[in-house]
PDBQT receptor file of N, H, CA, C and O in Angstrom, charges set to zero:
ATOM      1  N   UNK A   1      18.187  -3.206  10.481  1.00  0.00    +0.000 N 
ATOM      2  CA  UNK A   1      18.293  -2.878  11.882  1.00  0.00    +0.000 C 
ATOM      3  C   UNK A   1      17.833  -4.094  12.668  1.00  0.00    +0.000 C 
ATOM      4  O   UNK A   1      16.711  -4.563  12.478  1.00  0.00    +0.000 OA
ATOM      5  N   UNK A   2      18.661  -4.599  13.527  1.00  0.00    +0.000 N 
ATOM      6  H   UNK A   2      19.573  -4.218  13.682  1.00  0.00    +0.000 HD
ATOM      7  CA  UNK A   2      18.278  -5.712  14.384  1.00  0.00    +0.000 C 
ATOM      8  C   UNK A   2      17.954  -5.157  15.765  1.00  0.00    +0.000 C 
ATOM      9  O   UNK A   2      18.780  -4.495  16.394  1.00  0.00    +0.000 OA
ATOM     10  N   UNK A   3      16.750  -5.436  16.221  1.00  0.00    +0.000 N 
ATOM     11  H   UNK A   3      16.079  -5.975  15.711  1.00  0.00    +0.000 HD
ATOM     12  CA  UNK A   3      16.341  -4.974  17.545  1.00  0.00    +0.000 C 
ATOM     13  C   UNK A   3      15.627  -6.102  18.249  1.00  0.00    +0.000 C 
ATOM     14  O   UNK A   3      15.186  -7.062  17.617  1.00  0.00    +0.000 OA
ATOM     15  N   UNK A   4      15.514  -5.987  19.546  1.00  0.00    +0.000 N 
ATOM     16  H   UNK A   4      15.871  -5.208  20.059  1.00  0.00    +0.000 HD
ATOM     17  CA  UNK A   4      14.835  -7.038  20.284  1.00  0.00    +0.000 C 
ATOM     18  C   UNK A   4      14.786  -6.751  21.764  1.00  0.00    +0.000 C 
ATOM     19  O   UNK A   4      15.034  -5.632  22.213  1.00  0.00    +0.000 OA
ATOM     20  N   UNK A   5      14.463  -7.780  22.507  1.00  0.00    +0.000 N 
ATOM     21  H   UNK A   5      14.262  -8.689  22.142  1.00  0.00    +0.000 HD
ATOM     22  CA  UNK A   5      14.298  -7.669  23.952  1.00  0.00    +0.000 C 
ATOM     23  C   UNK A   5      15.531  -7.064  24.627  1.00  0.00    +0.000 C 
ATOM     24  O   UNK A   5      15.409  -6.258  25.549  1.00  0.00    +0.000 OA
ATOM     25  N   UNK A   6      16.706  -7.456  24.167  1.00  0.00    +0.000 N 
ATOM     26  H   UNK A   6      16.806  -8.111  23.418  1.00  0.00    +0.000 HD
ATOM     27  CA  UNK A   6      17.941  -6.947  24.761  1.00  0.00    +0.000 C 
ATOM     28  C   UNK A   6      18.537  -5.795  23.968  1.00  0.00    +0.000 C 
ATOM     29  O   UNK A   6      19.599  -5.276  24.312  1.00  0.00    +0.000 OA
ATOM     30  N   UNK A   7      17.856  -5.403  22.919  1.00  0.00    +0.000 N 
ATOM     31  H   UNK A   7      16.993  -5.825  22.639  1.00  0.00    +0.000 HD
ATOM     32  CA  UNK A   7      18.343  -4.302  22.086  1.00  0.00    +0.000 C 
ATOM     33  C   UNK A   7      17.154  -3.492  21.557  1.00  0.00    +0.000 C 
ATOM     34  O   UNK A   7      16.933  -3.432  20.348  1.00  0.00    +0.000 OA
ATOM     35  N   UNK A   8      16.381  -2.864  22.471  1.00  0.00    +0.000 N 
ATOM     36  H   UNK A   8      16.560  -2.912  23.453  1.00  0.00    +0.000 HD
ATOM     37  CA  UNK A   8      15.246  -2.063  22.011  1.00  0.00    +0.000 C 
ATOM     38  C   UNK A   8      15.750  -0.783  21.349  1.00  0.00    +0.000 C 
ATOM     39  O   UNK A   8      16.829  -0.296  21.687  1.00  0.00    +0.000 OA
ATOM     40  N   UNK A   9      14.995  -0.245  20.429  1.00  0.00    +0.000 N 
ATOM     41  H   UNK A   9      14.119  -0.640  20.154  1.00  0.00    +0.000 HD
ATOM     42  CA  UNK A   9      15.414   1.005  19.798  1.00  0.00    +0.000 C 
ATOM     43  C   UNK A   9      14.224   1.726  19.183  1.00  0.00    +0.000 C 
ATOM     44  O   UNK A   9      13.140   1.169  19.008  1.00  0.00    +0.000 OA
ATOM     45  N   UNK A  10      14.473   2.976  18.866  1.00  0.00    +0.000 N 
ATOM     46  H   UNK A  10      15.353   3.428  19.008  1.00  0.00    +0.000 HD
ATOM     47  CA  UNK A  10      13.491   3.814  18.186  1.00  0.00    +0.000 C 
ATOM     48  C   UNK A  10      14.026   4.057  16.784  1.00  0.00    +0.000 C 
ATOM     49  O   UNK A  10      15.204   4.374  16.617  1.00  0.00    +0.000 OA
ATOM     50  N   UNK A  11      13.182   3.915  15.782  1.00  0.00    +0.000 N 
ATOM     51  H   UNK A  11      12.225   3.658  15.917  1.00  0.00    +0.000 HD
ATOM     52  CA  UNK A  11      13.588   4.121  14.394  1.00  0.00    +0.000 C 
ATOM     53  C   UNK A  11      12.713   5.206  13.791  1.00  0.00    +0.000 C 
ATOM     54  O   UNK A  11      11.486   5.113  13.836  1.00  0.00    +0.000 OA
ATOM     55  N   UNK A  12      13.329   6.227  13.231  1.00  0.00    +0.000 N 
ATOM     56  H   UNK A  12      14.325   6.303  13.194  1.00  0.00    +0.000 HD
ATOM     57  CA  UNK A  12      12.593   7.282  12.534  1.00  0.00    +0.000 C 
ATOM     58  C   UNK A  12      12.596   6.947  11.049  1.00  0.00    +0.000 C 
ATOM     59  O   UNK A  12      13.656   6.744  10.457  1.00  0.00    +0.000 OA
ATOM     60  N   UNK A  13      11.420   6.891  10.451  1.00  0.00    +0.000 N 
ATOM     61  H   UNK A  13      10.559   7.057  10.931  1.00  0.00    +0.000 HD
ATOM     62  CA  UNK A  13      11.303   6.610   9.018  1.00  0.00    +0.000 C 
ATOM     63  C   UNK A  13      10.757   7.864   8.351  1.00  0.00    +0.000 C 
ATOM     64  O   UNK A  13       9.608   8.237   8.591  1.00  0.00    +0.000 OA
ATOM     65  N   UNK A  14      11.555   8.518   7.521  1.00  0.00    +0.000 N 
ATOM     66  H   UNK A  14      12.488   8.215   7.325  1.00  0.00    +0.000 HD
ATOM     67  CA  UNK A  14      11.101   9.746   6.867  1.00  0.00    +0.000 C 
ATOM     68  C   UNK A  14       9.927   9.488   5.922  1.00  0.00    +0.000 C 
ATOM     69  O   UNK A  14       9.759   8.372   5.431  1.00  0.00    +0.000 OA
ATOM     70  N   UNK A  15       9.121  10.507   5.671  1.00  0.00    +0.000 N 
ATOM     71  H   UNK A  15       9.257  11.414   6.070  1.00  0.00    +0.000 HD
ATOM     72  CA  UNK A  15       8.005  10.360   4.725  1.00  0.00    +0.000 C 
ATOM     73  C   UNK A  15       8.500   9.891   3.357  1.00  0.00    +0.000 C 
ATOM     74  O   UNK A  15       9.561  10.308   2.893  1.00  0.00    +0.000 OA
ATOM     75  N   UNK A  16       7.725   9.028   2.726  1.00  0.00    +0.000 N 
ATOM     76  H   UNK A  16       6.863   8.690   3.103  1.00  0.00    +0.000 HD
ATOM     77  CA  UNK A  16       8.052   8.565   1.381  1.00  0.00    +0.000 C 
ATOM     78  C   UNK A  16       9.001   7.382   1.326  1.00  0.00    +0.000 C 
ATOM     79  O   UNK A  16       9.324   6.910   0.236  1.00  0.00    +0.000 OA
ATOM     80  N   UNK A  17       9.458   6.889   2.472  1.00  0.00    +0.000 N 
ATOM     81  H   UNK A  17       9.196   7.273   3.357  1.00  0.00    +0.000 HD
ATOM     82  CA  UNK A  17      10.397   5.767   2.499  1.00  0.00    +0.000 C 
ATOM     83  C   UNK A  17       9.619   4.470   2.724  1.00  0.00    +0.000 C 
ATOM     84  O   UNK A  17       8.891   4.342   3.708  1.00  0.00    +0.000 OA
ATOM     85  N   UNK A  18       9.776   3.512   1.811  1.00  0.00    +0.000 N 
ATOM     86  H   UNK A  18      10.368   3.617   1.012  1.00  0.00    +0.000 HD
ATOM     87  CA  UNK A  18       9.153   2.205   2.002  1.00  0.00    +0.000 C 
ATOM     88  C   UNK A  18       9.813   1.527   3.202  1.00  0.00    +0.000 C 
ATOM     89  O   UNK A  18      11.023   1.650   3.398  1.00  0.00    +0.000 OA
ATOM     90  N   UNK A  19       9.032   0.821   3.994  1.00  0.00    +0.000 N 
ATOM     91  H   UNK A  19       8.049   0.721   3.835  1.00  0.00    +0.000 HD
ATOM     92  CA  UNK A  19       9.581   0.144   5.161  1.00  0.00    +0.000 C 
ATOM     93  C   UNK A  19       8.704  -1.042   5.529  1.00  0.00    +0.000 C 
ATOM     94  O   UNK A  19       7.533  -1.111   5.155  1.00  0.00    +0.000 OA
ATOM     95  N   UNK A  20       9.280  -1.955   6.253  1.00  0.00    +0.000 N 
ATOM     96  H   UNK A  20      10.231  -1.900   6.557  1.00  0.00    +0.000 HD
ATOM     97  CA  UNK A  20       8.555  -3.136   6.707  1.00  0.00    +0.000 C 
ATOM     98  C   UNK A  20       9.301  -3.767   7.863  1.00  0.00    +0.000 C 
ATOM     99  O   UNK A  20      10.437  -3.398   8.158  1.00  0.00    +0.000 OA
ATOM    100  N   UNK A  21       8.658  -4.718   8.515  1.00  0.00    +0.000 N 
ATOM    101  H   UNK A  21       7.735  -5.018   8.275  1.00  0.00    +0.000 HD
ATOM    102  CA  UNK A  21       9.298  -5.417   9.624  1.00  0.00    +0.000 C 
ATOM    103  C   UNK A  21       9.185  -6.924   9.410  1.00  0.00    +0.000 C 
ATOM    104  O   UNK A  21       8.269  -7.411   8.747  1.00  0.00    +0.000 OA
ATOM    105  N   UNK A  22      10.128  -7.636   9.984  1.00  0.00    +0.000 N 
ATOM    106  H   UNK A  22      10.871  -7.240  10.523  1.00  0.00    +0.000 HD
ATOM    107  CA  UNK A  22      10.119  -9.090   9.889  1.00  0.00    +0.000 C 
ATOM    108  C   UNK A  22      10.633  -9.659  11.207  1.00  0.00    +0.000 C 
ATOM    109  O   UNK A  22      11.726  -9.309  11.654  1.00  0.00    +0.000 OA
ATOM    110  N   UNK A  23       9.863 -10.517  11.814  1.00  0.00    +0.000 N 
ATOM    111  H   UNK A  23       8.975 -10.800  11.451  1.00  0.00    +0.000 HD
ATOM    112  CA  UNK A  23      10.273 -11.178  13.051  1.00  0.00    +0.000 C 
ATOM    113  C   UNK A  23      11.144 -12.375  12.685  1.00  0.00    +0.000 C 
ATOM    114  O   UNK A  23      10.700 -13.273  11.969  1.00  0.00    +0.000 OA
ATOM    115  N   UNK A  24      12.377 -12.391  13.171  1.00  0.00    +0.000 N 
ATOM    116  H   UNK A  24      12.738 -11.661  13.752  1.00  0.00    +0.000 HD
ATOM    117  CA  UNK A  24      13.270 -13.518  12.880  1.00  0.00    +0.000 C 
ATOM    118  C   UNK A  24      13.489 -14.384  14.118  1.00  0.00    +0.000 C 
ATOM    119  O   UNK A  24      14.305 -15.306  14.104  1.00  0.00    +0.000 OA
ATOM    120  N   UNK A  25      12.756 -14.081  15.187  1.00  0.00    +0.000 N 
ATOM    121  H   UNK A  25      12.093 -13.333  15.199  1.00  0.00    +0.000 HD
ATOM    122  CA  UNK A  25      12.896 -14.844  16.423  1.00  0.00    +0.000 C 
ATOM    123  C   UNK A  25      11.835 -15.912  16.569  1.00  0.00    +0.000 C 
ATOM    124  O   UNK A  25      11.032 -16.147  15.665  1.00  0.00    +0.000 OA
ATOM    125  N   UNK A  26      11.847 -16.556  17.728  1.00  0.00    +0.000 N 
ATOM    126  H   UNK A  26      12.499 -16.365  18.462  1.00  0.00    +0.000 HD
ATOM    127  CA  UNK A  26      10.884 -17.611  18.027  1.00  0.00    +0.000 C 
ATOM    128  C   UNK A  26       9.740 -17.135  18.904  1.00  0.00    +0.000 C 
ATOM    129  O   UNK A  26       8.784 -17.875  19.135  1.00  0.00    +0.000 OA
ATOM    130  N   UNK A  27       9.829 -15.898  19.397  1.00  0.00    +0.000 N 
ATOM    131  H   UNK A  27      10.605 -15.297  19.209  1.00  0.00    +0.000 HD
ATOM    132  CA  UNK A  27       8.789 -15.333  20.247  1.00  0.00    +0.000 C 
ATOM    133  C   UNK A  27       8.008 -14.282  19.462  1.00  0.00    +0.000 C 
ATOM    134  O   UNK A  27       8.447 -13.820  18.409  1.00  0.00    +0.000 OA
ATOM    135  N   UNK A  28       6.853 -13.919  19.989  1.00  0.00    +0.000 N 
ATOM    136  H   UNK A  28       6.496 -14.294  20.844  1.00  0.00    +0.000 HD
ATOM    137  CA  UNK A  28       6.044 -12.871  19.365  1.00  0.00    +0.000 C 
ATOM    138  C   UNK A  28       6.794 -11.548  19.449  1.00  0.00    +0.000 C 
ATOM    139  O   UNK A  28       7.386 -11.231  20.482  1.00  0.00    +0.000 OA
ATOM    140  N   UNK A  29       6.772 -10.784  18.377  1.00  0.00    +0.000 N 
ATOM    141  H   UNK A  29       6.292 -11.042  17.538  1.00  0.00    +0.000 HD
ATOM    142  CA  UNK A  29       7.382  -9.457  18.395  1.00  0.00    +0.000 C 
ATOM    143  C   UNK A  29       6.284  -8.400  18.352  1.00  0.00    +0.000 C 
ATOM    144  O   UNK A  29       5.192  -8.636  17.835  1.00  0.00    +0.000 OA
ATOM    145  N   UNK A  30       6.593  -7.244  18.899  1.00  0.00    +0.000 N 
ATOM    146  H   UNK A  30       7.480  -7.052  19.319  1.00  0.00    +0.000 HD
ATOM    147  CA  UNK A  30       5.646  -6.133  18.912  1.00  0.00    +0.000 C 
ATOM    148  C   UNK A  30       6.338  -4.914  18.324  1.00  0.00    +0.000 C 
ATOM    149  O   UNK A  30       7.417  -4.530  18.772  1.00  0.00    +0.000 OA
ATOM    150  N   UNK A  31       5.718  -4.309  17.323  1.00  0.00    +0.000 N 
ATOM    151  H   UNK A  31       4.841  -4.622  16.958  1.00  0.00    +0.000 HD
ATOM    152  CA  UNK A  31       6.218  -3.079  16.727  1.00  0.00    +0.000 C 
ATOM    153  C   UNK A  31       5.125  -2.039  16.906  1.00  0.00    +0.000 C 
ATOM    154  O   UNK A  31       3.975  -2.269  16.532  1.00  0.00    +0.000 OA
ATOM    155  N   UNK A  32       5.478  -0.905  17.474  1.00  0.00    +0.000 N 
ATOM    156  H   UNK A  32       6.412  -0.718  17.778  1.00  0.00    +0.000 HD
ATOM    157  CA  UNK A  32       4.504   0.153  17.717  1.00  0.00    +0.000 C 
ATOM    158  C   UNK A  32       4.801   1.310  16.779  1.00  0.00    +0.000 C 
ATOM    159  O   UNK A  32       5.896   1.871  16.808  1.00  0.00    +0.000 OA
ATOM    160  N   UNK A  33       3.829   1.670  15.945  1.00  0.00    +0.000 N 
ATOM    161  H   UNK A  33       2.939   1.215  15.921  1.00  0.00    +0.000 HD
ATOM    162  CA  UNK A  33       3.974   2.802  15.038  1.00  0.00    +0.000 C 
ATOM    163  C   UNK A  33       3.419   4.062  15.682  1.00  0.00    +0.000 C 
ATOM    164  O   UNK A  33       2.338   4.044  16.271  1.00  0.00    +0.000 OA
ATOM    165  N   UNK A  34       4.161   5.150  15.567  1.00  0.00    +0.000 N 
ATOM    166  H   UNK A  34       5.039   5.164  15.088  1.00  0.00    +0.000 HD
ATOM    167  CA  UNK A  34       3.727   6.419  16.133  1.00  0.00    +0.000 C 
ATOM    168  C   UNK A  34       3.835   7.502  15.069  1.00  0.00    +0.000 C 
ATOM    169  O   UNK A  34       4.812   8.251  15.049  1.00  0.00    +0.000 OA
ATOM    170  N   UNK A  35       2.842   7.596  14.178  1.00  0.00    +0.000 N 
ATOM    171  H   UNK A  35       2.048   6.988  14.194  1.00  0.00    +0.000 HD
ATOM    172  CA  UNK A  35       2.905   8.605  13.123  1.00  0.00    +0.000 C 
ATOM    173  C   UNK A  35       2.823  10.014  13.700  1.00  0.00    +0.000 C 
ATOM    174  O   UNK A  35       2.224  10.235  14.753  1.00  0.00    +0.000 OA
ATOM    175  N   UNK A  36       3.428  10.950  13.002  1.00  0.00    +0.000 N 
ATOM    176  H   UNK A  36       3.914  10.770  12.147  1.00  0.00    +0.000 HD
ATOM    177  CA  UNK A  36       3.424  12.337  13.469  1.00  0.00    +0.000 C 
ATOM    178  C   UNK A  36       2.135  13.066  13.089  1.00  0.00    +0.000 C 
ATOM    179  O   UNK A  36       1.819  14.108  13.662  1.00  0.00    +0.000 OA
ATOM    180  N   UNK A  37       1.392  12.520  12.125  1.00  0.00    +0.000 N 
ATOM    181  H   UNK A  37       1.648  11.673  11.659  1.00  0.00    +0.000 HD
ATOM    182  CA  UNK A  37       0.124  13.124  11.708  1.00  0.00    +0.000 C 
ATOM    183  C   UNK A  37      -0.980  12.083  11.769  1.00  0.00    +0.000 C 
ATOM    184  O   UNK A  37      -0.735  10.898  11.545  1.00  0.00    +0.000 OA
ATOM    185  N   UNK A  38      -2.186  12.519  12.069  1.00  0.00    +0.000 N 
ATOM    186  H   UNK A  38      -2.386  13.482  12.252  1.00  0.00    +0.000 HD
ATOM    187  CA  UNK A  38      -3.323  11.611  12.066  1.00  0.00    +0.000 C 
ATOM    188  C   UNK A  38      -3.616  11.134  10.652  1.00  0.00    +0.000 C 
ATOM    189  O   UNK A  38      -3.442  11.885   9.692  1.00  0.00    +0.000 OA
ATOM    190  N   UNK A  39      -4.056   9.898  10.520  1.00  0.00    +0.000 N 
ATOM    191  H   UNK A  39      -4.197   9.288  11.300  1.00  0.00    +0.000 HD
ATOM    192  CA  UNK A  39      -4.412   9.334   9.217  1.00  0.00    +0.000 C 
ATOM    193  C   UNK A  39      -5.676  10.007   8.703  1.00  0.00    +0.000 C 
ATOM    194  O   UNK A  39      -6.668  10.114   9.424  1.00  0.00    +0.000 OA
ATOM    195  N   UNK A  40      -5.637  10.453   7.469  1.00  0.00    +0.000 N 
ATOM    196  H   UNK A  40      -4.831  10.366   6.883  1.00  0.00    +0.000 HD
ATOM    197  CA  UNK A  40      -6.784  11.103   6.841  1.00  0.00    +0.000 C 
ATOM    198  C   UNK A  40      -7.214  10.259   5.646  1.00  0.00    +0.000 C 
ATOM    199  O   UNK A  40      -6.574  10.321   4.597  1.00  0.00    +0.000 OA
ATOM    200  N   UNK A  41      -8.286   9.468   5.777  1.00  0.00    +0.000 N 
ATOM    201  H   UNK A  41      -8.806   9.418   6.629  1.00  0.00    +0.000 HD
ATOM    202  CA  UNK A  41      -8.709   8.598   4.676  1.00  0.00    +0.000 C 
ATOM    203  C   UNK A  41      -9.140   9.370   3.430  1.00  0.00    +0.000 C 
ATOM    204  O   UNK A  41      -9.189   8.802   2.339  1.00  0.00    +0.000 OA
ATOM    205  N   UNK A  42      -9.447  10.639   3.579  1.00  0.00    +0.000 N 
ATOM    206  H   UNK A  42      -9.407  11.101   4.466  1.00  0.00    +0.000 HD
ATOM    207  CA  UNK A  42      -9.830  11.471   2.431  1.00  0.00    +0.000 C 
ATOM    208  C   UNK A  42      -8.610  11.996   1.679  1.00  0.00    +0.000 C 
ATOM    209  O   UNK A  42      -8.723  12.420   0.529  1.00  0.00    +0.000 OA
ATOM    210  N   UNK A  43      -7.462  11.968   2.315  1.00  0.00    +0.000 N 
ATOM    211  H   UNK A  43      -7.371  11.623   3.250  1.00  0.00    +0.000 HD
ATOM    212  CA  UNK A  43      -6.244  12.493   1.706  1.00  0.00    +0.000 C 
ATOM    213  C   UNK A  43      -5.085  11.539   2.038  1.00  0.00    +0.000 C 
ATOM    214  O   UNK A  43      -4.198  11.870   2.824  1.00  0.00    +0.000 OA
ATOM    215  N   UNK A  44      -5.113  10.373   1.434  1.00  0.00    +0.000 N 
ATOM    216  H   UNK A  44      -5.834  10.104   0.795  1.00  0.00    +0.000 HD
ATOM    217  CA  UNK A  44      -4.103   9.350   1.724  1.00  0.00    +0.000 C 
ATOM    218  C   UNK A  44      -2.748   9.806   1.190  1.00  0.00    +0.000 C 
ATOM    219  O   UNK A  44      -2.606  10.130   0.011  1.00  0.00    +0.000 OA
ATOM    220  N   UNK A  45      -1.764   9.823   2.072  1.00  0.00    +0.000 N 
ATOM    221  H   UNK A  45      -1.879   9.559   3.029  1.00  0.00    +0.000 HD
ATOM    222  CA  UNK A  45      -0.431  10.299   1.685  1.00  0.00    +0.000 C 
ATOM    223  C   UNK A  45       0.604   9.169   1.698  1.00  0.00    +0.000 C 
ATOM    224  O   UNK A  45       1.787   9.403   1.943  1.00  0.00    +0.000 OA
ATOM    225  N   UNK A  46       0.148   7.962   1.435  1.00  0.00    +0.000 N 
ATOM    226  H   UNK A  46      -0.813   7.772   1.236  1.00  0.00    +0.000 HD
ATOM    227  CA  UNK A  46       1.070   6.837   1.429  1.00  0.00    +0.000 C 
ATOM    228  C   UNK A  46       0.894   6.009   0.169  1.00  0.00    +0.000 C 
ATOM    229  O   UNK A  46      -0.146   6.051  -0.488  1.00  0.00    +0.000 OA
ATOM    230  N   UNK A  47       1.930   5.262  -0.147  1.00  0.00    +0.000 N 
ATOM    231  H   UNK A  47       2.775   5.228   0.386  1.00  0.00    +0.000 HD
ATOM    232  CA  UNK A  47       1.891   4.368  -1.306  1.00  0.00    +0.000 C 
ATOM    233  C   UNK A  47       2.250   2.980  -0.810  1.00  0.00    +0.000 C 
ATOM    234  O   UNK A  47       3.283   2.790  -0.168  1.00  0.00    +0.000 OA
ATOM    235  N   UNK A  48       1.407   2.021  -1.103  1.00  0.00    +0.000 N 
ATOM    236  H   UNK A  48       0.568   2.175  -1.624  1.00  0.00    +0.000 HD
ATOM    237  CA  UNK A  48       1.668   0.650  -0.671  1.00  0.00    +0.000 C 
ATOM    238  C   UNK A  48       2.005  -0.219  -1.872  1.00  0.00    +0.000 C 
ATOM    239  O   UNK A  48       1.463  -0.041  -2.963  1.00  0.00    +0.000 OA
ATOM    240  N   UNK A  49       2.905  -1.153  -1.649  1.00  0.00    +0.000 N 
ATOM    241  H   UNK A  49       3.345  -1.298  -0.762  1.00  0.00    +0.000 HD
ATOM    242  CA  UNK A  49       3.250  -2.129  -2.681  1.00  0.00    +0.000 C 
ATOM    243  C   UNK A  49       3.198  -3.514  -2.050  1.00  0.00    +0.000 C 
ATOM    244  O   UNK A  49       3.351  -3.661  -0.838  1.00  0.00    +0.000 OA
ATOM    245  N   UNK A  50       2.983  -4.515  -2.874  1.00  0.00    +0.000 N 
ATOM    246  H   UNK A  50       2.859  -4.395  -3.859  1.00  0.00    +0.000 HD
ATOM    247  CA  UNK A  50       3.020  -5.892  -2.401  1.00  0.00    +0.000 C 
ATOM    248  C   UNK A  50       4.474  -6.217  -2.063  1.00  0.00    +0.000 C 
ATOM    249  O   UNK A  50       5.325  -6.181  -2.952  1.00  0.00    +0.000 OA
ATOM    250  N   UNK A  51       4.786  -6.535  -0.794  1.00  0.00    +0.000 N 
ATOM    251  H   UNK A  51       4.096  -6.564  -0.072  1.00  0.00    +0.000 HD
ATOM    252  CA  UNK A  51       6.184  -6.771  -0.435  1.00  0.00    +0.000 C 
ATOM    253  C   UNK A  51       6.792  -8.012  -1.083  1.00  0.00    +0.000 C 
ATOM    254  O   UNK A  51       8.014  -8.122  -1.183  1.00  0.00    +0.000 OA
ATOM    255  N   UNK A  52       5.956  -8.937  -1.519  1.00  0.00    +0.000 N 
ATOM    256  H   UNK A  52       4.963  -8.847  -1.438  1.00  0.00    +0.000 HD
ATOM    257  CA  UNK A  52       6.467 -10.174  -2.116  1.00  0.00    +0.000 C 
ATOM    258  C   UNK A  52       6.520 -10.140  -3.634  1.00  0.00    +0.000 C 
ATOM    259  O   UNK A  52       7.192 -10.965  -4.252  1.00  0.00    +0.000 OA
ATOM    260  N   UNK A  53       5.820  -9.198  -4.234  1.00  0.00    +0.000 N 
ATOM    261  H   UNK A  53       5.273  -8.528  -3.732  1.00  0.00    +0.000 HD
ATOM    262  CA  UNK A  53       5.740  -9.163  -5.695  1.00  0.00    +0.000 C 
ATOM    263  C   UNK A  53       5.744  -7.718  -6.179  1.00  0.00    +0.000 C 
ATOM    264  O   UNK A  53       4.689  -7.118  -6.384  1.00  0.00    +0.000 OA
ATOM    265  N   UNK A  54       6.942  -7.166  -6.360  1.00  0.00    +0.000 N 
ATOM    266  H   UNK A  54       7.799  -7.653  -6.193  1.00  0.00    +0.000 HD
ATOM    267  CA  UNK A  54       7.067  -5.806  -6.881  1.00  0.00    +0.000 C 
ATOM    268  C   UNK A  54       8.424  -5.666  -7.553  1.00  0.00    +0.000 C 
ATOM    269  O   UNK A  54       9.308  -6.502  -7.363  1.00  0.00    +0.000 OA
ATOM    270  N   UNK A  55       8.584  -4.617  -8.331  1.00  0.00    +0.000 N 
ATOM    271  H   UNK A  55       7.866  -3.938  -8.485  1.00  0.00    +0.000 HD
ATOM    272  CA  UNK A  55       9.866  -4.378  -8.990  1.00  0.00    +0.000 C 
ATOM    273  C   UNK A  55      10.506  -3.092  -8.468  1.00  0.00    +0.000 C 
ATOM    274  O   UNK A  55      11.354  -2.498  -9.134  1.00  0.00    +0.000 OA
ATOM    275  N   UNK A  56      10.094  -2.668  -7.270  1.00  0.00    +0.000 N 
ATOM    276  H   UNK A  56       9.406  -3.151  -6.729  1.00  0.00    +0.000 HD
ATOM    277  CA  UNK A  56      10.603  -1.433  -6.678  1.00  0.00    +0.000 C 
ATOM    278  C   UNK A  56      11.624  -1.716  -5.579  1.00  0.00    +0.000 C 
ATOM    279  O   UNK A  56      12.657  -1.053  -5.491  1.00  0.00    +0.000 OA
ATOM    280  N   UNK A  57      11.321  -2.713  -4.740  1.00  0.00    +0.000 N 
ATOM    281  H   UNK A  57      10.481  -3.252  -4.812  1.00  0.00    +0.000 HD
ATOM    282  CA  UNK A  57      12.151  -2.995  -3.572  1.00  0.00    +0.000 C 
ATOM    283  C   UNK A  57      12.881  -4.323  -3.779  1.00  0.00    +0.000 C 
ATOM    284  O   UNK A  57      12.245  -5.377  -3.775  1.00  0.00    +0.000 OA
ATOM    285  N   UNK A  58      14.197  -4.293  -3.960  1.00  0.00    +0.000 N 
ATOM    286  H   UNK A  58      14.714  -3.437  -3.964  1.00  0.00    +0.000 HD
ATOM    287  CA  UNK A  58      14.947  -5.529  -4.196  1.00  0.00    +0.000 C 
ATOM    288  C   UNK A  58      15.279  -6.251  -2.888  1.00  0.00    +0.000 C 
ATOM    289  O   UNK A  58      16.440  -6.301  -2.481  1.00  0.00    +0.000 OA
ATOM    290  N   UNK A  59      14.268  -6.805  -2.237  1.00  0.00    +0.000 N 
ATOM    291  H   UNK A  59      13.325  -6.765  -2.567  1.00  0.00    +0.000 HD
ATOM    292  CA  UNK A  59      14.483  -7.520  -0.979  1.00  0.00    +0.000 C 
ATOM    293  C   UNK A  59      13.720  -8.829  -1.006  1.00  0.00    +0.000 C 
ATOM    294  O   UNK A  59      12.561  -8.876  -1.419  1.00  0.00    +0.000 OA
ATOM    295  N   UNK A  60      14.368  -9.879  -0.569  1.00  0.00    +0.000 N 
ATOM    296  H   UNK A  60      15.309  -9.841  -0.234  1.00  0.00    +0.000 HD
ATOM    297  CA  UNK A  60      13.741 -11.194  -0.514  1.00  0.00    +0.000 C 
ATOM    298  C   UNK A  60      13.260 -11.448   0.914  1.00  0.00    +0.000 C 
ATOM    299  O   UNK A  60      14.063 -11.774   1.789  1.00  0.00    +0.000 OA
ATOM    300  N   UNK A  61      11.957 -11.300   1.154  1.00  0.00    +0.000 N 
ATOM    301  H   UNK A  61      11.306 -11.035   0.444  1.00  0.00    +0.000 HD
ATOM    302  CA  UNK A  61      11.394 -11.486   2.490  1.00  0.00    +0.000 C 
ATOM    303  C   UNK A  61      11.457 -12.942   2.935  1.00  0.00    +0.000 C 
ATOM    304  O   UNK A  61      11.236 -13.231   4.111  1.00  0.00    +0.000 OA
ATOM    305  N   UNK A  62      11.750 -13.853   2.034  1.00  0.00    +0.000 N 
ATOM    306  H   UNK A  62      11.929 -13.618   1.079  1.00  0.00    +0.000 HD
ATOM    307  CA  UNK A  62      11.838 -15.264   2.390  1.00  0.00    +0.000 C 
ATOM    308  C   UNK A  62      13.233 -15.675   2.850  1.00  0.00    +0.000 C 
ATOM    309  O   UNK A  62      13.432 -16.821   3.252  1.00  0.00    +0.000 OA
ATOM    310  N   UNK A  63      14.205 -14.758   2.799  1.00  0.00    +0.000 N 
ATOM    311  H   UNK A  63      14.043 -13.827   2.472  1.00  0.00    +0.000 HD
ATOM    312  CA  UNK A  63      15.560 -15.122   3.220  1.00  0.00    +0.000 C 
ATOM    313  C   UNK A  63      15.560 -15.445   4.711  1.00  0.00    +0.000 C 
ATOM    314  O   UNK A  63      14.761 -14.901   5.474  1.00  0.00    +0.000 OA
ATOM    315  N   UNK A  64      16.458 -16.328   5.114  1.00  0.00    +0.000 N 
ATOM    316  H   UNK A  64      17.107 -16.769   4.494  1.00  0.00    +0.000 HD
ATOM    317  CA  UNK A  64      16.511 -16.777   6.511  1.00  0.00    +0.000 C 
ATOM    318  C   UNK A  64      17.877 -16.449   7.106  1.00  0.00    +0.000 C 
ATOM    319  O   UNK A  64      18.900 -16.510   6.424  1.00  0.00    +0.000 OA
ATOM    320  N   UNK A  65      17.871 -16.105   8.374  1.00  0.00    +0.000 N 
ATOM    321  H   UNK A  65      17.040 -16.056   8.928  1.00  0.00    +0.000 HD
ATOM    322  CA  UNK A  65      19.121 -15.857   9.092  1.00  0.00    +0.000 C 
ATOM    323  C   UNK A  65      19.655 -17.209   9.563  1.00  0.00    +0.000 C 
ATOM    324  O   UNK A  65      18.974 -17.911  10.311  1.00  0.00    +0.000 OA
ATOM    325  N   UNK A  66      20.847 -17.579   9.143  1.00  0.00    +0.000 N 
ATOM    326  H   UNK A  66      21.400 -17.009   8.536  1.00  0.00    +0.000 HD
ATOM    327  CA  UNK A  66      21.401 -18.880   9.547  1.00  0.00    +0.000 C 
ATOM    328  C   UNK A  66      22.790 -18.700  10.090  1.00  0.00    +0.000 C 
ATOM    329  O   UNK A  66      23.429 -19.675  10.484  1.00  0.00    +0.000 OA
TER     330      UNK A  66
């Protein structure tokens, strides 16, 4: 999904879906997360992986838009 100053948008990410953001512009980007439930450190309901070193997500974060 490409979004920006001239193309703002809202993205719904269902529970259990890995996701990340990458700024491909020259200006600072701002991403605002609005979870539907409060974070409960006693009952963590998320799974994190290293975005640069994993065998789950086949995405190269070092790729460049040219």
